Structures are given as structure tokens and as C-alpha cells.
DRENDO-730828 format. One record per residue (C-alpha): x, y, z; residue number from 1; residue in one letter; chain. Coordinates in nm, 3 decimals. Example, Ala and Ser with C-alpha at 12.3 -4.5 7.8 and 13.67 -1.06 7.14 Angstrom:
BEGIN
<site x="1.230" y="-0.450" z="0.780" num="1" residu="A" chaine="A"/>
<site x="1.367" y="-0.106" z="0.714" num="2" residu="S" chaine="A"/>
***
This chain:
BEGIN
<site x="3.397" y="6.875" z="8.173" num="1" residu="M" chaine="A"/>
<site x="3.391" y="6.975" z="7.824" num="2" residu="S" chaine="A"/>
<site x="3.434" y="6.739" z="7.539" num="3" residu="T" chaine="A"/>
<site x="3.598" y="6.830" z="7.230" num="4" residu="M" chaine="A"/>
<site x="3.479" y="6.655" z="6.919" num="5" residu="P" chaine="A"/>
<site x="3.747" y="6.472" z="6.730" num="6" residu="M" chaine="A"/>
<site x="3.750" y="6.522" z="6.358" num="7" residu="P" chaine="A"/>
<site x="3.621" y="6.216" z="6.171" num="8" residu="R" chaine="A"/>
<site x="3.802" y="6.066" z="5.886" num="9" residu="R" chaine="A"/>
<site x="3.600" y="6.086" z="5.570" num="10" residu="D" chaine="A"/>
<site x="3.637" y="5.751" z="5.392" num="11" residu="I" chaine="A"/>
<site x="3.433" y="5.844" z="5.085" num="12" residu="A" chaine="A"/>
<site x="3.662" y="6.126" z="4.978" num="13" residu="N" chaine="A"/>
<site x="3.977" y="5.925" z="5.015" num="14" residu="R" chaine="A"/>
<site x="4.122" y="5.772" z="4.694" num="15" residu="P" chaine="A"/>
<site x="4.111" y="5.394" z="4.673" num="16" residu="A" chaine="A"/>
<site x="4.439" y="5.223" z="4.724" num="17" residu="V" chaine="A"/>
<site x="4.518" y="4.964" z="4.461" num="18" residu="R" chaine="A"/>
<site x="4.748" y="4.684" z="4.538" num="19" residu="H" chaine="A"/>
<site x="4.908" y="4.545" z="4.226" num="20" residu="P" chaine="A"/>
<site x="4.869" y="4.172" z="4.179" num="21" residu="R" chaine="A"/>
<site x="5.180" y="3.980" z="4.121" num="22" residu="P" chaine="A"/>
<site x="5.174" y="3.818" z="3.781" num="23" residu="E" chaine="A"/>
<site x="5.248" y="3.451" z="3.788" num="24" residu="V" chaine="A"/>
<site x="5.395" y="3.300" z="3.479" num="25" residu="A" chaine="A"/>
<site x="5.205" y="2.988" z="3.365" num="26" residu="P" chaine="A"/>
<site x="5.387" y="2.660" z="3.384" num="27" residu="A" chaine="A"/>
<site x="5.514" y="2.543" z="3.047" num="28" residu="P" chaine="A"/>
<site x="5.280" y="2.291" z="2.888" num="29" residu="S" chaine="A"/>
<site x="5.384" y="2.004" z="2.661" num="30" residu="P" chaine="A"/>
<site x="5.097" y="2.097" z="2.427" num="31" residu="F" chaine="A"/>
<site x="5.087" y="2.428" z="2.248" num="32" residu="P" chaine="A"/>
<site x="4.807" y="2.638" z="2.390" num="33" residu="V" chaine="A"/>
<site x="4.653" y="2.934" z="2.219" num="34" residu="R" chaine="A"/>
<site x="4.570" y="3.209" z="2.452" num="35" residu="T" chaine="A"/>
<site x="4.297" y="3.430" z="2.321" num="36" residu="T" chaine="A"/>
<site x="4.075" y="3.656" z="2.509" num="37" residu="K" chaine="A"/>
<site x="3.720" y="3.536" z="2.490" num="38" residu="S" chaine="A"/>
<site x="3.483" y="3.820" z="2.490" num="39" residu="R" chaine="A"/>
<site x="3.133" y="3.747" z="2.599" num="40" residu="V" chaine="A"/>
<site x="2.918" y="3.928" z="2.354" num="41" residu="R" chaine="A"/>
<site x="2.598" y="4.047" z="2.505" num="42" residu="R" chaine="A"/>
<site x="2.311" y="4.156" z="2.290" num="43" residu="R" chaine="A"/>
<site x="2.079" y="4.428" z="2.379" num="44" residu="S" chaine="A"/>
<site x="1.711" y="4.341" z="2.443" num="45" residu="P" chaine="A"/>
<site x="1.617" y="4.517" z="2.121" num="46" residu="L" chaine="A"/>
<site x="1.852" y="4.297" z="1.919" num="47" residu="A" chaine="A"/>
<site x="1.711" y="3.984" z="2.085" num="48" residu="R" chaine="A"/>
<site x="1.355" y="4.093" z="2.016" num="49" residu="A" chaine="A"/>
<site x="1.437" y="4.166" z="1.652" num="50" residu="L" chaine="A"/>
<site x="1.608" y="3.826" z="1.614" num="51" residu="T" chaine="A"/>
<site x="1.307" y="3.642" z="1.758" num="52" residu="I" chaine="A"/>
<site x="1.072" y="3.848" z="1.542" num="53" residu="F" chaine="A"/>
<site x="1.277" y="3.770" z="1.229" num="54" residu="G" chaine="A"/>
<site x="1.279" y="3.397" z="1.303" num="55" residu="I" chaine="A"/>
<site x="0.902" y="3.405" z="1.362" num="56" residu="A" chaine="A"/>
<site x="0.842" y="3.584" z="1.030" num="57" residu="I" chaine="A"/>
<site x="1.058" y="3.330" z="0.845" num="58" residu="V" chaine="A"/>
<site x="0.866" y="3.041" z="1.005" num="59" residu="L" chaine="A"/>
<site x="0.527" y="3.193" z="0.923" num="60" residu="V" chaine="A"/>
<site x="0.622" y="3.261" z="0.561" num="61" residu="V" chaine="A"/>
<site x="0.767" y="2.913" z="0.509" num="62" residu="S" chaine="A"/>
<site x="0.458" y="2.753" z="0.669" num="63" residu="G" chaine="A"/>
<site x="0.231" y="2.956" z="0.443" num="64" residu="T" chaine="A"/>
<site x="0.428" y="2.855" z="0.134" num="65" residu="L" chaine="A"/>
<site x="0.417" y="2.489" z="0.234" num="66" residu="Y" chaine="A"/>
<site x="0.042" y="2.509" z="0.297" num="67" residu="S" chaine="A"/>
<site x="-0.011" y="2.680" z="-0.038" num="68" residu="G" chaine="A"/>
<site x="0.187" y="2.405" z="-0.212" num="69" residu="H" chaine="A"/>
<site x="-0.028" y="2.138" z="-0.045" num="70" residu="E" chaine="A"/>
<site x="-0.347" y="2.320" z="-0.148" num="71" residu="Q" chaine="A"/>
<site x="-0.223" y="2.336" z="-0.506" num="72" residu="L" chaine="A"/>
<site x="-0.161" y="1.961" z="-0.508" num="73" residu="Q" chaine="A"/>
<site x="-0.508" y="1.903" z="-0.362" num="74" residu="L" chaine="A"/>
<site x="-0.663" y="2.118" z="-0.637" num="75" residu="H" chaine="A"/>
<site x="-0.476" y="1.921" z="-0.904" num="76" residu="Q" chaine="A"/>
<site x="-0.596" y="1.591" z="-0.757" num="77" residu="L" chaine="A"/>
<site x="-0.954" y="1.717" z="-0.751" num="78" residu="Q" chaine="A"/>
<site x="-0.923" y="1.821" z="-1.116" num="79" residu="Y" chaine="A"/>
<site x="-0.791" y="1.475" z="-1.210" num="80" residu="Q" chaine="A"/>
<site x="-1.079" y="1.315" z="-1.019" num="81" residu="L" chaine="A"/>
<site x="-1.331" y="1.526" z="-1.212" num="82" residu="Q" chaine="A"/>
<site x="-1.171" y="1.428" z="-1.542" num="83" residu="Q" chaine="A"/>
<site x="-1.183" y="1.057" z="-1.454" num="84" residu="E" chaine="A"/>
<site x="-1.545" y="1.083" z="-1.339" num="85" residu="Q" chaine="A"/>
<site x="-1.634" y="1.257" z="-1.664" num="86" residu="S" chaine="A"/>
<site x="-1.466" y="0.983" z="-1.869" num="87" residu="K" chaine="A"/>
<site x="-1.650" y="0.718" z="-1.667" num="88" residu="F" chaine="A"/>
<site x="-1.986" y="0.892" z="-1.719" num="89" residu="A" chaine="A"/>
<site x="-1.922" y="0.908" z="-2.094" num="90" residu="L" chaine="A"/>
<site x="-1.835" y="0.539" z="-2.110" num="91" residu="S" chaine="A"/>
<site x="-2.148" y="0.448" z="-1.909" num="92" residu="V" chaine="A"/>
<site x="-2.353" y="0.659" z="-2.150" num="93" residu="N" chaine="A"/>
<site x="-2.197" y="0.481" z="-2.448" num="94" residu="D" chaine="A"/>
<site x="-2.269" y="0.138" z="-2.302" num="95" residu="V" chaine="A"/>
<site x="-2.626" y="0.228" z="-2.212" num="96" residu="S" chaine="A"/>
<site x="-2.680" y="0.367" z="-2.562" num="97" residu="A" chaine="A"/>
<site x="-2.572" y="0.031" z="-2.705" num="98" residu="L" chaine="A"/>
<site x="-2.835" y="-0.149" z="-2.499" num="99" residu="S" chaine="A"/>
<site x="-3.120" y="0.084" z="-2.596" num="100" residu="A" chaine="A"/>
<site x="-3.422" y="-0.083" z="-2.763" num="101" residu="P" chaine="A"/>
<site x="-3.366" y="0.111" z="-3.087" num="102" residu="A" chaine="A"/>
<site x="-3.011" y="-0.023" z="-3.113" num="103" residu="Q" chaine="A"/>
<site x="-3.126" y="-0.377" z="-3.040" num="104" residu="I" chaine="A"/>
<site x="-3.393" y="-0.370" z="-3.310" num="105" residu="T" chaine="A"/>
<site x="-3.148" y="-0.219" z="-3.560" num="106" residu="A" chaine="A"/>
<site x="-2.898" y="-0.499" z="-3.503" num="107" residu="H" chaine="A"/>
<site x="-3.173" y="-0.762" z="-3.497" num="108" residu="A" chaine="A"/>
<site x="-3.306" y="-0.650" z="-3.832" num="109" residu="S" chaine="A"/>
<site x="-2.958" y="-0.650" z="-3.984" num="110" residu="S" chaine="A"/>
<site x="-2.924" y="-1.011" z="-3.870" num="111" residu="L" chaine="A"/>
<site x="-3.277" y="-1.093" z="-4.000" num="112" residu="H" chaine="A"/>
<site x="-3.392" y="-1.209" z="-3.658" num="113" residu="L" chaine="A"/>
<site x="-3.714" y="-1.015" z="-3.599" num="114" residu="V" chaine="A"/>
<site x="-3.902" y="-0.762" z="-3.803" num="115" residu="P" chaine="A"/>
<site x="-3.859" y="-0.434" z="-3.615" num="116" residu="P" chaine="A"/>
<site x="-4.227" y="-0.345" z="-3.647" num="117" residu="V" chaine="A"/>
<site x="-4.332" y="-0.636" z="-3.429" num="118" residu="L" chaine="A"/>
<site x="-4.092" y="-0.563" z="-3.141" num="119" residu="V" chaine="A"/>
<site x="-4.282" y="-0.412" z="-2.854" num="120" residu="T" chaine="A"/>
<site x="-4.163" y="-0.338" z="-2.507" num="121" residu="Q" chaine="A"/>
<site x="-4.328" y="-0.527" z="-2.225" num="122" residu="I" chaine="A"/>
<site x="-4.387" y="-0.340" z="-1.905" num="123" residu="V" chaine="A"/>
<site x="-4.185" y="-0.459" z="-1.611" num="124" residu="A" chaine="A"/>
<site x="-4.368" y="-0.685" z="-1.370" num="125" residu="V" chaine="A"/>
<site x="-4.253" y="-0.877" z="-1.067" num="126" residu="S" chaine="A"/>
<site x="-4.144" y="-1.237" z="-1.109" num="127" residu="L" chaine="A"/>
<site x="-4.428" y="-1.368" z="-0.892" num="128" residu="T" chaine="A"/>
<site x="-4.696" y="-1.233" z="-1.126" num="129" residu="T" chaine="A"/>
<site x="-4.778" y="-1.473" z="-1.411" num="130" residu="P" chaine="A"/>
<site x="-4.747" y="-1.321" z="-1.755" num="131" residu="V" chaine="A"/>
<site x="-5.029" y="-1.397" z="-2.001" num="132" residu="P" chaine="A"/>
<site x="-4.959" y="-1.575" z="-2.327" num="133" residu="L" chaine="A"/>
<site x="-4.882" y="-1.357" z="-2.626" num="134" residu="P" chaine="A"/>
<site x="-5.143" y="-1.294" z="-2.894" num="135" residu="H" chaine="A"/>
<site x="-5.039" y="-1.378" z="-3.247" num="136" residu="F" chaine="A"/>
<site x="-5.166" y="-1.235" z="-3.574" num="137" residu="T" chaine="A"/>
<site x="-5.318" y="-1.458" z="-3.844" num="138" residu="R" chaine="A"/>
<site x="-5.004" y="-1.463" z="-4.055" num="139" residu="S" chaine="A"/>
<site x="-4.806" y="-1.641" z="-3.785" num="140" residu="V" chaine="A"/>
<site x="-4.865" y="-2.008" z="-3.731" num="141" residu="I" chaine="A"/>
<site x="-4.904" y="-2.096" z="-3.365" num="142" residu="E" chaine="A"/>
<site x="-4.680" y="-2.385" z="-3.264" num="143" residu="V" chaine="A"/>
<site x="-4.682" y="-2.529" z="-2.917" num="144" residu="S" chaine="A"/>
<site x="-4.347" y="-2.522" z="-2.744" num="145" residu="R" chaine="A"/>
<site x="-4.397" y="-2.858" z="-2.588" num="146" residu="S" chaine="A"/>
<site x="-4.470" y="-3.038" z="-2.924" num="147" residu="H" chaine="A"/>
<site x="-4.221" y="-2.957" z="-3.191" num="148" residu="R" chaine="A"/>
***
């Protein structure tokens, strides 16, 4: 028995049949409705990358500017601190100059308290060490402190 091949139908070469959809009119609404087509806008990967890169650059630049502003304020505060320390050092120097032995003898002589020639500095000793009695010259009369 011989078989005869039947020709196959080629589905790929056949045009697609389109069935039109019936359009249904929307029901009337009591509220006015705007019908606009919303297009979904898709960005390309290059546009996304450039947007992210731009935002990153803006953030880095603004952070750098903020940090620079803070460093400038810190420098100004350090300068003010130096000025105040300098003023304090000058005032300490002025006060210590007023308590110098030369200043004391100058003011004492102007008040006729002690002749400046006789003022001598005594070396510092501890409070537990007894200090010897002073030696007087012949022109000074020695008077006991207990009998006056």
C-alpha cells in the first residue's frame, strides 16, 4: 500500500486574523470625568545613570561647601581665642609688673615709708625654718616689739 503524503498547512505564512472588539460606550457619570491618555514615560538606562550621577555631584558639592563654611567658622573662633589669650597675657604682665620690687620701692619712697636703699630681698625659705633676727645699723635705734 502506498501512502500519499498530505500537504501540511503552513501556519506561519498565513496572515493573522484580527477580530475587531466591539466598543462599549461608558455609562454616563454624574461627575465630569476627564479622559486623558496617560503615557508611561520610560527613561533609557543612560538617562537614569546621568540623573543619578548629577544628583551625586550636587550632593558632593553642597557637602564640600558646607564643610568649608564650618572650617571657616572654626578658623575665626581660633583667631578670636588667640586674641583673647594675648589680651589676657598682656594684662597678667601688667599686673606682675606692678608687683615687682622696683615698683614697690618707688611707691614706698613716694609715700616716705622706707628708704629704697635699705630694702633688700629675702630669699624664700619654708615656713618651718626659723628666720634669724635682722641686723640693724648704728643709726637705727633697736626697740623691742614686746615693750613699746
